[in-house]
Z-matrix of the N, CA and C atoms (Angstrom, degrees):
N
C 1 1.456
C 2 1.604 1 109.59
N 3 1.289 2 109.60 1 142.21
C 4 1.553 3 120.53 2 -173.99
C 5 1.583 4 107.35 3 -84.43
N 6 1.269 5 119.32 4 156.58
C 7 1.448 6 128.09 5 174.85
C 8 1.430 7 110.49 6 -69.64
N 9 1.327 8 118.03 7 144.60
C 10 1.461 9 126.75 8 175.92
C 11 1.575 10 113.42 9 -44.20
N 12 1.379 11 115.84 10 -41.66
C 13 1.423 12 116.12 11 -179.87
C 14 1.482 13 111.20 12 -74.59
N 15 1.179 14 126.27 13 -17.57
C 16 1.405 15 125.56 14 173.99
C 17 1.486 16 107.83 15 -78.16
N 18 1.244 17 120.42 16 -34.38
C 19 1.519 18 128.76 17 -178.04
C 20 1.617 19 100.87 18 -68.60
N 21 1.378 20 113.64 19 -43.39
C 22 1.611 21 114.68 20 -179.18
C 23 1.420 22 106.08 21 -62.01
N 24 1.283 23 127.66 22 -42.72
C 25 1.411 24 133.01 23 -168.99
C 26 1.465 25 102.13 24 -68.76
N 27 1.343 26 124.80 25 -40.32
C 28 1.502 27 124.43 26 -174.67
C 29 1.484 28 106.24 27 -74.24
N 30 1.314 29 122.03 28 -33.34
C 31 1.445 30 127.58 29 179.30
C 32 1.668 31 108.47 30 -65.90
N 33 1.310 32 116.00 31 -43.47
C 34 1.409 33 121.24 32 172.17
C 35 1.459 34 113.80 33 -59.60
N 36 1.189 35 112.91 34 -47.67
C 37 1.679 36 118.95 35 174.89
C 38 1.494 37 112.63 36 -58.75
N 39 1.327 38 112.38 37 -47.96
C 40 1.521 39 124.28 38 172.72
C 41 1.587 40 108.10 39 -41.43
N 42 1.299 41 115.06 40 -63.64
C 43 1.358 42 123.24 41 -178.68
C 44 1.532 43 114.29 42 -55.03
N 45 1.326 44 114.02 43 -42.01
C 46 1.535 45 117.12 44 176.66
C 47 1.509 46 111.50 45 -68.20
N 48 1.275 47 118.36 46 -41.20
C 49 1.550 48 121.12 47 -178.55
C 50 1.514 49 108.08 48 -67.76
N 51 1.457 50 115.28 49 -49.59
C 52 1.437 51 115.09 50 -175.67
C 53 1.471 52 113.40 51 -66.26
N 54 1.509 53 115.30 52 -17.52
C 55 1.417 54 115.44 53 -178.77
C 56 1.550 55 112.00 54 -75.76
N 57 1.426 56 106.54 55 -19.40
C 58 1.544 57 113.79 56 175.65
C 59 1.455 58 113.02 57 -90.27
N 60 1.282 59 117.64 58 -52.04
C 61 1.625 60 117.92 59 176.46
C 62 1.444 61 105.07 60 -151.72
N 63 1.330 62 120.12 61 131.74
C 64 1.441 63 129.51 62 169.38
C 65 1.380 64 117.10 63 -120.58
N 66 1.411 65 119.37 64 126.62
C 67 1.515 66 122.66 65 -177.90
C 68 1.489 67 106.17 66 -124.74
N 69 1.320 68 115.63 67 130.77
C 70 1.434 69 118.98 68 172.06
C 71 1.530 70 108.06 69 -103.57
N 72 1.362 71 118.61 70 119.15
C 73 1.573 72 116.98 71 177.12
C 74 1.405 73 110.55 72 -55.75
N 75 1.224 74 120.85 73 127.90
C 76 1.519 75 128.54 74 -179.49
C 77 1.483 76 111.88 75 -80.72
N 78 1.366 77 119.34 76 53.92
C 79 1.358 78 121.23 77 178.04
C 80 1.615 79 105.31 78 -84.33
N 81 1.292 80 111.92 79 149.84
C 82 1.524 81 122.21 80 -173.75
C 83 1.569 82 107.47 81 -49.14
N 84 1.330 83 113.66 82 -49.55
C 85 1.648 84 115.22 83 -173.99
C 86 1.535 85 105.52 84 -64.39
N 87 1.373 86 122.21 85 -41.73
C 88 1.421 87 122.54 86 179.11
C 89 1.538 88 112.55 87 -57.72
N 90 1.278 89 113.29 88 -49.13
C 91 1.543 90 119.06 89 -174.06
C 92 1.608 91 107.78 90 -70.27
N 93 1.416 92 116.83 91 -37.16
C 94 1.369 93 114.00 92 177.62
C 95 1.481 94 113.37 93 -64.77
N 96 1.339 95 121.90 94 -41.30
C 97 1.404 96 131.83 95 174.11
C 98 1.416 97 112.56 96 -51.26
N 99 1.461 98 118.64 97 -51.01
C 100 1.418 99 120.44 98 176.08
C 101 1.388 100 113.56 99 -57.52
N 102 1.460 101 118.31 100 -43.96
C 103 1.458 102 122.83 101 -174.05
C 104 1.530 103 109.12 102 -64.47
N 105 1.436 104 112.65 103 -37.10
C 106 1.502 105 116.31 104 -172.57
C 107 1.493 106 106.66 105 -69.54
N 108 1.384 107 117.18 106 -39.14
C 109 1.393 108 122.38 107 -178.33
C 110 1.666 109 114.59 108 -79.33
N 111 1.304 110 112.25 109 -9.07
C 112 1.531 111 116.05 110 -175.92
C 113 1.502 112 108.46 111 68.43
N 114 1.315 113 120.23 112 34.65
C 115 1.449 114 126.23 113 174.35
C 116 1.514 115 114.32 114 -103.09
N 117 1.306 116 115.61 115 148.72
C 118 1.395 117 122.73 116 162.53
C 119 1.433 118 117.10 117 -94.79
N 120 1.344 119 119.92 118 170.29
C 121 1.460 120 121.99 119 176.78
C 122 1.610 121 108.25 120 -61.02
N 123 1.283 122 113.07 121 -32.18
C 124 1.487 123 117.97 122 179.67
C 125 1.599 124 111.37 123 -66.32
N 126 1.357 125 109.54 124 -37.36
C 127 1.536 126 116.95 125 -179.03
C 128 1.554 127 105.45 126 -64.88
N 129 1.355 128 108.70 127 -45.10
C 130 1.523 129 112.30 128 -174.56
C 131 1.521 130 113.41 129 -62.39
N 132 1.424 131 109.82 130 -42.13
C 133 1.483 132 115.14 131 173.04
C 134 1.555 133 116.41 132 -55.51
N 135 1.275 134 112.84 133 -47.30
C 136 1.548 135 115.24 134 173.09
C 137 1.445 136 117.05 135 -54.02
N 138 1.460 137 110.79 136 -42.41
C 139 1.501 138 109.63 137 -175.71
C 140 1.507 139 106.04 138 -70.36
N 141 1.347 140 122.38 139 -34.71
C 142 1.451 141 122.81 140 -178.11
C 143 1.464 142 109.97 141 -67.74
N 144 1.235 143 117.62 142 -30.11
C 145 1.523 144 121.78 143 -178.81
C 146 1.511 145 107.30 144 -71.31
N 147 1.342 146 117.04 145 -27.03
C 148 1.448 147 121.33 146 176.12
C 149 1.508 148 120.05 147 -86.37
N 150 1.388 149 114.03 148 4.69
C 151 1.431 150 114.20 149 176.57
C 152 1.574 151 114.82 150 -70.67
N 153 1.297 152 111.41 151 149.10
C 154 1.548 153 113.78 152 -179.04
C 155 1.562 154 101.49 153 -129.02
N 156 1.312 155 109.77 154 173.80
C 157 1.542 156 118.65 155 -178.32
C 158 1.578 157 108.83 156 -61.25
N 159 1.296 158 121.54 157 -19.52
C 160 1.478 159 120.27 158 176.13
C 161 1.564 160 111.78 159 -70.36
N 162 1.422 161 113.14 160 -27.11
C 163 1.380 162 117.35 161 176.33
C 164 1.665 163 117.80 162 -76.64
N 165 1.365 164 111.66 163 -10.40
C 166 1.403 165 118.14 164 -177.35
C 167 1.450 166 113.21 165 -60.12
N 168 1.424 167 114.82 166 141.70
C 169 1.522 168 118.49 167 -179.85
C 170 1.557 169 103.50 168 -120.60
N 171 1.295 170 119.50 169 -55.24
C 172 1.488 171 116.68 170 179.99
C 173 1.511 172 109.48 171 -161.19
N 174 1.280 173 116.43 172 169.17
C 175 1.445 174 125.83 173 178.68
C 176 1.533 175 114.73 174 123.98
N 177 1.173 176 115.71 175 177.87
C 178 1.473 177 128.87 176 -3.90
C 179 1.455 178 105.91 177 -77.44
N 180 1.345 179 106.02 178 154.90
C 181 1.581 180 120.13 179 173.64
C 182 1.455 181 108.51 180 -142.97
N 183 1.271 182 118.84 181 156.99
C 184 1.497 183 123.85 182 174.66
C 185 1.407 184 110.27 183 -49.48
N 186 1.325 185 117.26 184 133.73
C 187 1.461 186 122.84 185 171.10
C 188 1.463 187 113.60 186 -74.87
N 189 1.299 188 114.63 187 126.41
C 190 1.537 189 118.76 188 -177.52
C 191 1.601 190 111.35 189 -54.34
N 192 1.300 191 117.74 190 121.84
C 193 1.459 192 120.29 191 175.90
C 194 1.567 193 110.16 192 91.74
N 195 1.285 194 113.97 193 -14.31
C 196 1.492 195 120.96 194 176.88
C 197 1.546 196 111.29 195 -140.70
N 198 1.295 197 111.99 196 76.92
C 199 1.471 198 117.70 197 -175.67
C 200 1.542 199 111.47 198 -63.41
N 201 1.336 200 123.14 199 -17.58
C 202 1.394 201 126.07 200 -179.11
C 203 1.611 202 108.98 201 -76.60
N 204 1.279 203 114.19 202 -13.59
C 205 1.491 204 119.10 203 -173.34
C 206 1.638 205 104.64 204 -111.18
N 207 1.453 206 107.32 205 151.02
C 208 1.425 207 111.22 206 173.00
C 209 1.482 208 111.13 207 -104.85
N 210 1.348 209 114.01 208 152.72
C 211 1.469 210 123.13 209 176.88
C 212 1.466 211 109.99 210 -121.42
N 213 1.255 212 119.00 211 135.91
C 214 1.479 213 124.68 212 173.44
C 215 1.464 214 112.14 213 -122.51
N 216 1.270 215 121.34 214 145.35
C 217 1.391 216 130.21 215 -167.22
C 218 1.582 217 107.50 216 -117.65
N 219 1.383 218 111.74 217 128.88
C 220 1.496 219 120.68 218 172.25
C 221 1.491 220 106.10 219 -130.97
N 222 1.254 221 115.86 220 176.98
C 223 1.383 222 122.73 221 167.70
C 224 1.635 223 112.42 222 -141.76
N 225 1.355 224 111.48 223 154.20
C 226 1.426 225 115.12 224 175.85
C 227 1.566 226 102.54 225 -146.56
N 228 1.481 227 111.54 226 167.78
C 229 1.370 228 118.30 227 -178.87
C 230 1.484 229 105.77 228 -111.09
N 231 1.413 230 116.64 229 138.44
C 232 1.366 231 122.16 230 170.87
C 233 1.515 232 107.45 231 -139.23
N 234 1.242 233 117.57 232 122.65
C 235 1.644 234 125.64 233 -178.49
C 236 1.486 235 109.68 234 53.16
N 237 1.376 236 114.67 235 43.12
C 238 1.512 237 120.83 236 174.74
C 239 1.481 238 111.72 237 73.89
N 240 1.402 239 119.43 238 15.61
C 241 1.462 240 119.30 239 173.95
C 242 1.470 241 114.06 240 -114.04
N 243 1.222 242 119.29 241 131.32
C 244 1.503 243 121.14 242 176.75
C 245 1.557 244 107.26 243 -74.57
N 246 1.207 245 114.94 244 124.61
C 247 1.514 246 125.70 245 -178.01
C 248 1.524 247 107.93 246 -108.59
N 249 1.297 248 111.19 247 121.21
C 250 1.630 249 120.22 248 175.09
C 251 1.518 250 103.86 249 -82.32
N 252 1.281 251 113.91 250 122.77
C 253 1.471 252 121.94 251 173.30
C 254 1.461 253 115.22 252 -117.56
N 255 1.382 254 124.54 253 126.40
C 256 1.284 255 126.13 254 179.94
C 257 1.570 256 102.03 255 -126.85
N 258 1.476 257 112.38 256 124.52
C 259 1.329 258 119.45 257 175.23
C 260 1.548 259 119.18 258 -125.56
N 261 1.189 260 117.19 259 156.38
C 262 1.475 261 120.52 260 -178.67
C 263 1.492 262 108.69 261 -135.35
N 264 1.360 263 120.35 262 149.70
C 265 1.496 264 120.38 263 -174.32
C 266 1.422 265 105.75 264 -123.88
N 267 1.355 266 116.48 265 151.21
C 268 1.377 267 125.88 266 166.81
C 269 1.519 268 103.04 267 -127.17
N 270 1.319 269 109.98 268 129.84
C 271 1.577 270 114.77 269 -179.08
C 272 1.431 271 115.91 270 -90.57
N 273 1.422 272 118.43 271 -25.23
C 274 1.546 273 119.93 272 178.39
C 275 1.476 274 106.39 273 -129.78
N 276 1.348 275 118.92 274 108.84
C 277 1.412 276 128.11 275 -19.18
C 278 1.495 277 113.58 276 -73.93
N 279 1.405 278 115.88 277 147.26
C 280 1.419 279 121.71 278 -170.83
C 281 1.501 280 110.10 279 -61.00
N 282 1.347 281 108.10 280 126.66
C 283 1.569 282 116.24 281 179.89
C 284 1.499 283 108.91 282 -158.34
N 285 1.296 284 109.71 283 135.26
C 286 1.582 285 117.33 284 172.96
C 287 1.521 286 108.89 285 -104.78
N 288 1.330 287 113.96 286 123.28
C 289 1.404 288 116.47 287 178.93
C 290 1.665 289 108.36 288 -113.04
N 291 1.264 290 110.38 289 119.80
C 292 1.459 291 117.86 290 174.22
C 293 1.490 292 111.87 291 -82.77
N 294 1.296 293 119.89 292 104.80
C 295 1.505 294 123.57 293 -178.81
C 296 1.428 295 113.22 294 -76.20
N 297 1.294 296 114.24 295 -45.14
C 298 1.572 297 119.53 296 -179.35
C 299 1.443 298 111.21 297 -129.55
N 300 1.267 299 118.13 298 139.00
C 301 1.469 300 124.16 299 175.80
C 302 1.492 301 100.67 300 -150.99
N 303 1.448 302 116.25 301 86.71
C 304 1.379 303 115.53 302 -177.68
C 305 1.507 304 109.00 303 -155.36
N 306 1.478 305 118.59 304 166.21
C 307 1.485 306 112.93 305 179.51
C 308 1.460 307 118.11 306 -61.87
N 309 1.302 308 113.22 307 135.96
C 310 1.455 309 115.55 308 -178.73
C 311 1.521 310 112.89 309 -62.30
N 312 1.359 311 115.97 310 137.87
C 313 1.433 312 122.03 311 -171.83
C 314 1.540 313 106.72 312 -91.93
N 315 1.356 314 117.05 313 -0.61
C 316 1.515 315 117.97 314 178.01
C 317 1.575 316 108.60 315 -161.28
N 318 1.094 317 118.66 316 163.51
C 319 1.546 318 119.25 317 -177.19
C 320 1.585 319 107.47 318 -65.25
N 321 1.289 320 117.88 319 134.25
C 322 1.474 321 118.04 320 -175.02
C 323 1.557 322 105.76 321 -108.05
N 324 1.267 323 114.11 322 138.03
C 325 1.382 324 123.15 323 -178.78
C 326 1.634 325 113.39 324 -94.84
N 327 1.269 326 115.46 325 134.29
C 328 1.452 327 121.09 326 -178.80
C 329 1.550 328 113.97 327 -111.98
N 330 1.327 329 116.83 328 97.07
C 331 1.397 330 120.58 329 -173.07
C 332 1.581 331 110.79 330 -59.07
N 333 1.201 332 125.62 331 -28.92
C 334 1.458 333 129.08 332 179.07
C 335 1.531 334 113.86 333 -99.72
N 336 1.293 335 116.98 334 36.48
C 337 1.543 336 118.59 335 173.11
C 338 1.425 337 125.00 336 79.36
N 339 1.318 338 119.26 337 8.99
C 340 1.458 339 125.59 338 -178.63
C 341 1.583 340 103.98 339 -70.11
N 342 1.255 341 104.87 340 161.99
C 343 1.527 342 118.52 341 170.91
C 344 1.516 343 110.06 342 -142.97
N 345 1.379 344 108.93 343 52.47
C 346 1.526 345 117.64 344 176.72
C 347 1.470 346 109.95 345 51.70
N 348 1.267 347 123.51 346 31.83
C 349 1.455 348 124.47 347 175.47
C 350 1.531 349 113.69 348 68.18
N 351 1.320 350 119.73 349 20.89
C 352 1.380 351 119.10 350 -178.13
C 353 1.591 352 108.35 351 -59.05
N 354 1.290 353 112.47 352 138.73
C 355 1.527 354 115.79 353 172.70
C 356 1.533 355 107.17 354 91.97
N 357 1.393 356 121.06 355 -8.62
C 358 1.435 357 118.58 356 -177.32
C 359 1.483 358 105.41 357 -80.83
N 360 1.358 359 114.37 358 164.68
C 361 1.560 360 119.83 359 175.38
C 362 1.511 361 103.27 360 -66.08
N 363 1.336 362 104.40 361 152.45
C 364 1.594 363 110.96 362 -179.39
C 365 1.472 364 106.95 363 105.01
N 366 1.293 365 118.92 364 -11.35
C 367 1.559 366 116.09 365 177.58
C 368 1.503 367 112.05 366 -87.10
């Protein structure tokens, strides 16, 4: 597990990269979750930009199918549902790729005190 300051640095970079370019992988599960929650890709981007170290779950770890890239896992709450969020960054050119945005399949643990974003706007 990484230290909290490393997570904070990643979150800062995530905001910088997503400000340049943001892409949500159009996997069936991701799109079904957006539809179920009544969210757009823009809504998902805004929720991801609001992530904090308290929302951190795990990472970095090699991204599936792209071992040269790291993936980080966070979670957030939307309409009472815990959403599993896996993101990967590219610094040159700056880009944030949301690999996964779907209902969590198991309870997610937050080593830095998160509670899946309970009580945040958007619930």
